[in-house]
C-alpha positions in Angstrom: 0.0 0.0 0.0 2.8 2.5 0.9 4.5 1.8 -2.5 1.3 2.5 -4.3 0.8 5.7 -2.3 4.4 6.8 -3.1 3.8 6.2 -6.8 0.7 8.3 -6.8 2.5 11.1 -5.1 5.4 11.1 -7.5 3.2 10.9 -10.6 0.9 13.7 -9.4 3.9 15.8 -8.5 5.5 15.3 -11.9 2.3 16.2 -13.8 1.8 19.3 -11.6 5.3 20.4 -12.1 4.9 20.1 -15.9 1.7 22.1 -15.8 3.2 24.9 -13.7 6.2 25.1 -16.1 3.8 25.3 -19.1 1.9 28.0 -17.3 5.0 30.0 -16.7 6.1 29.7 -20.3 2.7 30.8 -21.7 2.7 33.8 -19.3 6.0 35.0 -21.0 4.1 34.8 -24.3 0.7 36.3 -23.3 1.9 39.4 -21.4 3.7 41.0 -24.3 1.0 39.8 -26.7 -1.8 41.6 -24.8 0.4 44.6 -24.2 1.0 45.0 -27.9 -2.7 44.4 -28.8 -4.2 46.7 -26.2 -1.6 49.3 -25.5 -0.3 50.4 -22.1 -3.7 51.8 -20.8 -5.7 48.9 -22.0 -3.2 46.4 -20.7 -3.4 48.0 -17.3 -7.2 47.5 -17.2 -6.9 44.0 -18.5 -4.2 43.2 -15.9 -6.3 44.6 -13.1 -9.4 42.7 -14.1 -7.7 39.4 -14.7 -5.6 39.7 -11.6 -8.8 39.1 -9.6 -8.6 35.5 -10.8 -6.6 34.6 -7.8 -9.8 34.9 -5.8 -11.2 31.9 -7.6 -9.4 29.7 -5.0 -10.9 31.5 -2.1 -14.5 32.4 -2.9 -15.7 28.8 -2.1 -14.7 29.6 1.6 -12.5 26.5 1.8 -15.2 24.0 0.7 -12.9 22.5 -1.9 -10.0 22.3 0.5 -12.2 20.6 3.1 -12.8 17.7 0.6 -9.1 17.1 0.3 -9.2 16.0 4.0 -12.7 14.6 4.4 -13.1 12.7 1.2 -10.0 10.4 1.4 -10.8 9.7 5.1 -14.3 8.6 4.2 -13.2 6.5 1.3 -10.4 4.9 3.3 -12.9 4.0 6.0 -15.3 2.4 3.5 -18.0 5.1 4.0 -18.9 5.7 0.3 -22.3 7.3 1.2 -20.6 9.7 3.5 -18.2 10.6 0.8 -21.1 11.2 -1.6 -22.8 13.4 1.0 -19.6 15.4 1.5 -19.3 16.1 -2.2 -23.0 17.1 -2.3 -22.6 19.5 0.7 -19.6 21.2 -1.0 -21.4 21.5 -4.4 -24.7 22.7 -2.9 -22.8 25.1 -0.7 -20.9 26.4 -3.6 -24.1 27.0 -5.6 -25.5 28.9 -2.6 -22.4 31.0 -2.4 -22.7 31.8 -6.1 -26.3 33.0 -5.6 -25.3 35.1 -2.6 -22.4 36.7 -4.5 -24.5 37.5 -7.5 -27.3 38.9 -5.4 -24.9 41.1 -3.4 -23.2 42.3 -6.6 -26.5 43.2 -8.1 -27.5 45.2 -5.1 -24.1 47.0 -5.2 -24.6 47.8 -8.9 -28.1 49.1 -8.3 -27.1 51.4 -5.4 -23.8 52.5 -6.6 -23.4 56.0 -8.1 -20.4 55.0 -10.2 -20.8 51.4 -11.4 -17.6 49.6 -12.3 -16.4 49.2 -15.8 -17.7 46.2 -17.9 -14.4 44.2 -17.6 -14.7 44.2 -13.8 -18.4 43.3 -13.9 -17.5 40.4 -16.2 -14.8 39.3 -13.9 -17.1 39.4 -10.9 -19.8 37.3 -12.7 -17.3 34.8 -13.9 -15.8 34.4 -10.4 -19.2 33.9 -8.9 -20.2 31.2 -11.4 -16.9 29.5 -10.9 -17.4 28.9 -7.2 -19.1 25.5 -7.4 -17.1 24.5 -10.5 -13.8 25.1 -8.7 -14.7 22.4 -6.2 -13.7 19.8 -8.8 -10.1 20.4 -7.8 -10.8 19.3 -4.2 -12.7 16.2 -5.5 -9.7 15.1 -7.7 -7.3 15.7 -4.8 -9.6 13.9 -2.4 -9.6 10.9 -4.7 -5.8 11.0 -4.7 -5.9 11.8 -8.5 -4.2 15.2 -8.3 -2.7 14.6 -11.8 -6.2 14.9 -13.2 -6.6 18.4 -11.7 -3.2 19.3 -13.1 -4.2 18.0 -16.6 -7.3 20.2 -16.6 -5.1 23.2 -15.4 -2.9 22.5 -18.3 -5.9 22.5 -20.6 -6.9 25.9 -19.1 -3.4 27.3 -19.7 -3.4 26.4 -23.4 -7.1 27.3 -23.9 -6.3 30.8 -22.4 -3.4 31.2 -24.8 -5.5 30.1 -27.8 -8.4 32.5 -27.0 -6.0 35.4 -26.4 -4.2 34.7 -29.7 -7.6 34.6 -31.4 -8.8 37.8 -29.8 -5.5 39.6 -30.7 -5.7 38.4 -34.3 -9.3 39.7 -34.5 -8.3 43.1 -33.1 -10.6 42.7 -30.0 -10.7 45.1 -27.2 -10.2 44.9 -23.4 -13.6 43.3 -22.7 -13.0 40.5 -25.1 -9.5 39.9 -23.8 -10.8 39.7 -20.2 -13.6 37.4 -21.4 -11.0 35.1 -23.0 -9.3 34.5 -19.7 -12.4 33.9 -17.7 -14.1 31.8 -20.4 -11.1 29.4 -20.3 -11.4 29.3 -16.5 -15.1 28.4 -16.5 -15.0 25.9 -19.4 -12.1 23.9 -18.0 -13.5 23.8 -14.5 -16.9 22.7 -15.7 -15.2 20.0 -17.8 -13.1 19.0 -14.8 -16.2 18.7 -12.6 -18.1 16.8 -15.2 -15.2 14.4 -15.7 -14.8 13.8 -12.0 -18.5 12.9 -11.5 -18.7 10.9 -14.7 -15.6 8.9 -13.8 -16.8 8.4 -10.2 -20.6 8.0 -10.3 -20.7 6.9 -6.6 -19.9 10.6 -5.7 -22.7 12.1 -7.7 -25.2 14.0 -5.5 -28.8 12.5 -5.8 -32.1 14.1 -4.9 -32.9 11.2 -2.5 -29.8 11.9 -0.4 -31.0 12.3 3.1 -27.9 13.0 5.1 -25.9 16.0 3.9 -23.1 16.9 6.4 -23.1 20.6 5.8 -21.8 21.3 9.3 -18.7 19.2 8.9 -17.9 20.4 5.5 -18.5 24.1 6.3 -16.7 24.0 9.6 -13.7 22.4 8.1 -13.9 24.7 5.1 -14.2 27.7 7.3 -11.0 26.8 9.1 -9.2 26.2 5.8 -10.4 29.6 4.6 -9.1 31.2 7.8 -5.8 29.5 7.4 -5.5 30.8 3.8 -6.3 34.3 5.0 -3.6 34.4 7.8 -1.1 32.9 5.4 -1.8 35.8 2.9 -1.6 38.3 5.7 1.9 36.9 6.6 3.4 38.3 3.4 0.7 39.3 1.0 0.7 43.0 1.8 4.5 43.6 1.6 4.2 45.4 -1.7 1.6 47.8 -0.3 3.8 48.5 2.7 6.8 49.2 0.5 4.7 51.6 -1.6 3.3 53.5 1.5 6.5 53.6 3.5 9.2 53.8 0.9 7.7 55.0 -2.4 7.0 53.7 -5.9 10.5 52.7 -6.8 10.8 50.5 -3.7 7.4 49.1 -4.4 8.5 48.1 -7.9 11.5 46.2 -6.5 9.3 44.5 -3.9 6.8 43.5 -6.6 9.5 41.8 -8.7 11.0 40.2 -5.6 7.6 38.9 -4.5 6.9 37.5 -8.0 10.1 35.6 -8.0 9.7 34.2 -4.5 6.0 33.2 -4.9 6.7 31.7 -8.3 9.5 29.5 -6.8 7.2 28.6 -3.9 4.5 27.8 -6.3 6.7 25.1 -7.9 7.5 23.6 -4.5 3.8 23.8 -3.6 2.6 21.9 -6.6 5.2 19.2 -6.0 4.2 18.8 -2.4 0.4 19.1 -2.5 -0.3 15.5 -3.4 1.1 14.6 0.1 -2.0 16.0 1.7 -4.6 13.3 0.7 -1.9 10.6 1.0 -1.3 11.7 4.6 -5.1 11.4 5.2 -5.2 7.9 3.9 -2.1 6.9 6.0 -3.7 8.3 9.1 -6.9 6.4 8.4 -4.9 3.2 8.0 -2.7 4.0 11.1 0.5 3.8 9.1 2.7 5.7 11.5 6.0 4.4 10.0 5.0 5.8 6.5 3.9 9.1 8.1 7.2 9.6 9.9 9.3 8.6 6.9 7.3 10.7 4.5 7.3 13.8 6.8 11.0 13.5 7.2 11.8 12.9 3.5 9.3 15.4 2.3 10.8 18.1 4.5 14.3 17.3 3.5 13.4 17.0 -0.2 11.6 20.4 -0.3 14.5 21.9 1.6 16.9 20.5 -1.0 14.9 21.8 -3.9 14.5 25.2 -2.2 18.3 25.4 -1.7 19.0 24.5 -5.3 16.6 27.2 -6.5 18.0 29.7 -4.1 21.5 28.9 -5.2 20.6 29.6 -8.9 18.9 32.8 -7.8 22.0 34.1 -5.9 24.4 33.0 -8.7 22.5 34.2 -11.7 19.6 36.2 -10.5 20.9 39.7 -11.2 21.7 39.3 -14.9 18.6 37.3 -15.5 16.4 39.9 -13.9 18.1 42.7 -15.9 17.5 40.7 -19.2 13.9 40.0 -18.3 13.0 43.5 -17.2 15.1 45.3 -19.8 16.4 47.6 -17.0 18.4 47.4 -13.8 16.4 47.7 -10.6 19.7 47.2 -8.6 19.1 43.8 -7.0 22.3 43.6 -4.9 23.8 40.3 -3.8 22.5 40.9 -0.3 19.0 41.4 -1.6 19.2 38.2 -3.6 20.3 36.4 -0.5 17.2 37.7 1.3 15.0 36.4 -1.5 16.8 33.1 -1.4 16.2 32.8 2.3 12.5 33.6 1.8 12.1 30.7 -0.6 13.9 28.1 1.5 12.5 29.0 4.9 8.9 29.5 3.8 9.0 26.1 1.9 10.6 24.2 4.8 7.5 23.5 6.9 5.3 22.7 3.9 5.2 18.9 4.4 4.4 19.5 8.1 1.6 21.9 7.2 0.1 19.3 4.9 0.2 16.6 7.6 -1.5 19.0 10.1 -4.2 19.7 7.5 -4.7 16.0 7.1 -5.4 15.5 10.8 -7.5 18.7 10.9 -5.0 20.5 13.3 -6.1 23.8 11.7 -6.9 26.1 14.6 -3.3 25.9 16.0 -2.0 26.7 12.6 -4.2 29.8 12.4 -3.0 30.9 15.8 0.7 30.4 14.9 0.4 32.1 11.5 -1.9 34.9 12.8 0.6 35.7 15.6 3.4 35.7 13.0 1.5 38.1 10.7 0.8 40.6 13.5 4.4 40.5 14.8 5.6 40.7 11.2 3.6 43.8 10.4 5.1 45.6 13.4 8.6 44.4 12.6 8.3 45.3 8.9 7.6 48.9 9.8 10.9 49.3 11.7 12.8 47.1 9.3 11.6 49.2 6.3 13.0 52.4 7.8 16.2 50.8 8.9 17.0 48.6 5.9 14.6 49.5 3.1 12.9 47.0 0.8 15.3 44.2 1.9 14.3 44.8 5.5 10.6 44.3 4.8 11.3 41.1 2.8 13.6 39.7 5.4 11.1 39.8 8.3 9.1 36.9 7.0 11.9 34.3 6.7 13.3 35.6 10.1 10.0 35.0 11.8 9.4 31.7 10.1 12.9 30.4 10.9 12.6 31.4 14.6 9.0 30.6 15.3 6.7 29.3 12.6 8.8 26.6 11.0 10.0 24.9 14.3 6.5 25.1 15.7 4.8 23.5 12.7 7.4 20.8 12.3 7.3 19.9 16.0 3.5 19.7 16.0 3.5 17.6 12.8 6.1 15.2 14.1 4.2 14.8 17.4 1.0 14.0 15.5 2.8 11.6 13.2 3.7 9.6 16.3 0.3 9.7 18.0 -2.3 9.1 15.3 
């Protein structure tokens, strides 16, 4: 069983890595394409409207993430009807959230003196419709078939590129370019959901379903959502802080640094995420030896990959960034070292976090990350005035190295020995 579990993890990680690499390459094509087609002003509107797409993973209030823990636990315990009920609760809950978001948006539009421009209205409608569709990702991961979710993400990447190319060739405007991005999102997520339910008919919601565990799904999802929020607060506002405290030039450097760091972390995240449902299955089967071994090897493996990426960044980051940006933003060797530390230290407790998610130790993570975010905000204010942009960026890895990382790893190791 453990060998089969390991094979599933490696395969899913490989497919996810390929999808993320393809996404990065297509981004290098689409950004200059849209900029040339729309001009600087139109590109700014398009970028702002499409940047809201990151909300697609949050608007379900953690319902999809809840399935990654609840679904494999139910299936490993032979509770197929409970698994079906959990999927039904997430989907019905997602539909309810869609109706609430659309109703709230309609009220805002009706009462607003200055309604938003059409691209942003389109983005809002698409994100609302996507809420129940995005739950397909949680279903695939809960089934320990994360590779299927990555394949559909890959389809979305290429469909987005095709639609943007077609829109540019037709001389379309900003609204059509925004529609291309969100149409690809909706179509692929709908296809992914249909594929999951067609491939696994035992999970299809039925009208005769009597027991729908809304409370379990929503309470777990709510804690997952809170965990996402405090994680974002830990470093998601660094760019705004740099802009307010240090000015536009500093904000530009922070924006590039954050993009590099979060892109690198994104690769490590997609590699490690299949561990989550595998940990759930191992807990259900009381496989402590595999839990301890995988927690140790996963932590060391992610650390090794992070160190390798950090080494490349320090060695070649400055000339590569100058070539990419076509200008020199003066990334010193010390600043590159801070970026490298950010990547390694933030990725270090990733396996531990996934194990804690698997055993639903969510509240303690919210407390740890929330405390770190509050302390970080205070420390970043003083670090900004003492060390500039590098000071703001350095606070996160310093806090994580001293507090967050050892706390999470200790908690995960303790749970791995007591499940």
